[in-house]
N, C-alpha and C positions, 0 to 999 in steps of 0.2 A: 421482128417482123410479123413473123408467125402468130405470136401472142397478140397482136392488132387484130390478123387475121379471124383469129379464134373469137375476138371479140367483136367484131365485125359480123361474124357468122354468125352468135348468138342474138343479136339485136331482132325484136319482132318484124316482121314484113309489114311495109308501109300498109296503112289502110287507103283505100279508094274512095276519096272523100265525095266523086261523084255517084257514088250508091246511094239510090231512095232510102233505102232500108236503115241506113244509118240512124240512130238516133241522136238528140241534142248533145247529150252526155257523152257519148261516143267522139264525136265530132271534136266535142271541148276534149276529152282523153288525149285521141290524137294529136290534136295541134300542141297539148302540154309534151307529149313526147317527143316532137319536133324539135322543141325547144329544151330538150334535156332535162323537163321538168317532169319530176316524178311525185305522183298522188301517195303520199303514206296513209292519210285516214282521210276518209272524207261521209260525214253522218249526217243528216237532215235532223234539225232541232226538235222535230214532231215528227213522228215516224208515220203518222197517218193525217195528211193535211186536213184541217177544217175541225180540230178538236175544240172543245171547251176551253182547254188550258191556251191553246193556241188563239182563238179567240180573245179570252181575257189578256193575254199581252199584246196583242193587236189594239184593245181598247186603251191599256196602259199608254202605250207609245202614242197614240193618236189623241190621249189627253193632255200628254206632255206637249204636243205640238200645239193643239188649241188653246192650253194657258200662256203657251209662249206668244200667239199671236194674241190674245189678249192682254198681256204685258205692255206689248210692242204698241199695241191701239193706247192702252191707258199712257203711255209716253209721248205719242203723238198729239194725244187731247191737254196733257198736261202743259208739253212746249208751248202749245199755242194759246191755251185758254186761262190757265192756271195765272192767279196775280203775282207779279213777280217785281215790281216798282217799289222801292222805299219812299215812305214820306214821313222823314224823321225815323229815332231811334224805334228798333220792333224786337218786340219780344217772342217765346215760343208759339204763342197764342196767335200771333199775326200770321195767313197764309203765305205771305212771300217769304218767312224763314223755312217754310219747309218745300219751296219752289227746287232748290238742287237737290234736295236728299229724294225728293220723288221721283224727279229725273233719273238719277242716280239708281235708284232702288226698281224701278219699272223697267229701264234697259237692260241692267243686270239680271234678272229674274226672266226678262225675257229670252236673253242669249243663253243663259245658263238653263233654262227647261228645253229649249231647241237643241242644243248639245247634249243633253242628256236623253232627249227623246231618239238622238239618231244613233248615241252609244248604245241605248238600249236595244234599238232595232237591230243593231250589229251583234251585239253579244245573245240577245234572246230569240231572235227570230232567223237570223242566217245559218246555215248550214254549218256546222264544224269542219273545217277542214285544214290540212296540213299539208304543204309542198313543201320540196326540195328541189331547186334549180341549178344548173351550172351554166353560169352565163355565158355565153358567145355573141360576135358580131355576126351579122346577115342581111341579107336584102328580103325586101318585102316583095315577094312571088305572088302571083294571084290567088296559090293556095294559103298563103300566108294570111291574106286578108280574109279569105274565106274562114281560115281559122278564127282570124281576130273577130269577125263578125257573130262566130259560133259563141266565142268567150264572151261576147259582151249580152248575146242574146242569153246565155246559160246565167251571169248575173242577174239579169231583169227577173229571169226565172226563178233563181234564189231568192231575191228579194219579195220575190211575193207582188211583184207592181199589178200585175192582171188580175190578182185572185184576191189582192188586199185593196181595194179601192177606198175602201174609209182613210186608210193610213196615207196614200197619197193625197187625197182630199185635204186630211188634215193638217198635212207637212206644209200644202200650199196655202192653206189658210194660215198657218203659223208663219210661213215666212213672208207672207205678201206684206203685213203691218210690219214685220222687221223690215223688209225695203223701203217701205213709207219712213219709218224712222231713220232711217241713213238719210234719206233726202230730206226728211222736213227740215233741219239746220241751216238747208241750203236757202231756204225761204228768207233769213234774216239778211240775206245778201240783195233782195231785190229792193230791199228801201234803201234810198239814198242817205246817206249820214249826213248831207250837209255841211255847215261846219262844225260841227260838234267836236270832230278831232283836233281843229286847228284855233278854235275860241275857246277860252273859258270863263270862269264868274268872275275873274280879275278884268275883263274887258270893259272900262267905262261907257264905251259908246252904246255899246249892245244891252247893258244890265244895270245902268245907273246914270242915265240922261246927261252922258257926259263928264258927271265927275267922277274924278278920282275914287276908286274902290277903297274902304279902309279894311282894316284887318283886324280879325277879332278870333277869340277861342271857340273851342266849341259850345261853349255855355251861353256864346253872345258878348264876352264882355269883350271891350275894344283893346287892342295890344299897344302899349307904351313903351319906348327904349327902357326905363329903367324896372319892368316887369322880369326881366329875362337876365341873369347872373353872366359873369364872364365865364365863358366854357360852356353854356348852358343852350338848352334849345327847346323850344315847344311846337307843338302842329297849331299851324294856325289857316285861316279859313275866309274867302270873302265875306265882309259884312252886309251878307243880304239874305232876303227871306230865302230860307231853306240853302242858306249857303252852306251849311256843313253837313248837308246829307248829299243823299246819291243824284241829285236833280243837278249836282255841278260835279260830276265825278272825279274830272282833271285837274280840281283846283287846290287840291290840299297842299301844303306849303310847309317844310319846314325850316323855322325861323333859328337863324344860330346866331350867337353873341360871340364872334371869333376875339381868340386874345389879340391883343395889338401888334404882335410879331407875326402871327399867320394872317391877319387882316392886310398886312403889308406884303406880306406874298403871294397873297389872294390878287392883290391888285396888280402886282406886277406880270400875273400869269394871265389876266382876262383875256377873251377872245376881244378882238377888236370892235365887235357889235355892240358887248356890255360896257366897253371903255366908253364907246361912243354916247350911252344913255348915261353912264356913271351908277352902273347899276346895284351895288353898295351903299348901305348909309352908316357913314361911322363906320364902325369893327361889325356891323350885322350886314350877313347874308340869307336871303330867301332862296331854297332850293327846293324844286318840286319834289314833292314826295313821292310819285309815283316812278318807280321803278321802270328802265327804258327796256328793261328784256321782257316781261311779263305781266307789268302791271301791280306788283305785289308795293307793300309799304318800304320804304326805305327808311326805319325809323331807329335808328342805331347809330349812336355817334359815339366814335372814338376820339377823345380831343387828343389824348399824346400822341396817337399814329396819325391822326387827321383823316380818318377814315371814315364814310359813310358806308354802314352793310346794309344790304336786303337779305333778312332772314328765310326769304322761301328758296333760293337756288345760290346762296353765298355770293352773289355779287358787291366788289367793293368799288367806291369810289373816292378820290381826293378830294377833300374839301378846300384845299387850297390851289388846285388847278384846276377851276370851274369844273369840279366832281366829275372829272372823267375817269371811264370806268381803268381799273386797274389790276381786278381779279375777277374772274366769273363769267359767265353768258350775256353778260350786258355788254353792248359793242359801241354805245355813244353816252355821251356827258347828260347830267340831269341839268334841264335848263334853269336859268335863274329869273327870279323874278326880280324887276327892278324896284328897287326901295325908295321911300322917302317921308317924311314926316310933316303931317298937315298942321296949321296953327295952332290947333288943340292938343298940339302934342302926340297924336293918335299915327302909329305905321299906315301907311297907303301904298296902293302899287302904280307906281309912273305910268305902266303900261301895262298890257299882258305878257305872257311869258313871248320872246321874240322867235322862238323855237317851237312846234308842236311839244308838249308834254306826253311821256307815256311810251307804249311799245311802238315799233315802226309799224307804217301800212303803206300800201302803194298808193305813187304819187307824192310820197311824202318831200319836203322840200330838201333842198342838199343840206348835210350837216354840216356847221362851222368848223368841226376838229377836223373836217376833209377838204374846205375850201378855205379857212380862213387865217389857221396857224401856223 
């Protein structure tokens, strides 16, 4: 008990915070003392404000902020005006090939330079300060609030916001384009997608004057049953102008020639909507190539395990069960394109996909694996 009294007796007398003669730092220090915080070391980065060294560092930090704003502005400009639509195969010389790299580079450099600017400001301009605190619970009395105000004022003074207007303006100029870069992609949501999420290039009424759309390979060759060996698979497209380009991004299909036993299993497992249209032709099935997770190409077919694999995030689909997901992040089956063969012996699509292909979206129709199986 006496040790406790001795300790209390040795504590410094509380400072009268109403004393107008107190400096900002004295109020700040008293606030720290009342919170059991001890200043071990406190030293300004520059002993004398306004020196050439300090001004040079201000210019460096300000330059980082301004360059950050410049790259953020370039990101917004590229996002809105840089050509991005593909019209057939493209090489590195075509501007649309550089669309994504430019977006990533400009936004990455903007964020990096702004972060380096903040860190440099803290490391090269703020005072060197070392504190030790014994944490405790306590209320917020009027004096505590007074101390908090002095602490914030002290932080503002240490950062030099009042005497470094160039840095404040540079930071704002750098941050403003960054904010615009964050908002700009939302502009893509303003355009009504129409039926692009539900209608593909296999829609005969919209793209082929009502005649069934034939199946072709990427080079334009029409596809016949004898072109795919048993257990084999090829990627096919609607036989339309630009049918194998990004003008029809949700149309690629994986045409698989199943073994007879596998085709029989699949027929027994078909969802009712696929049974109603007799979606298979012989032992052939055509699954959408667009993964239902985030749209990567599901191009790896394992005949022995009867699985389709998406290489991006390792989703796996059961080929003999409506391509239902059995592993990975995908949550719904790959749609089947109903197949037939015309009088010329060429594969045709009986109709468009019965459910929208690709990743899910708002207001998407119910899933057959939820409603029909």
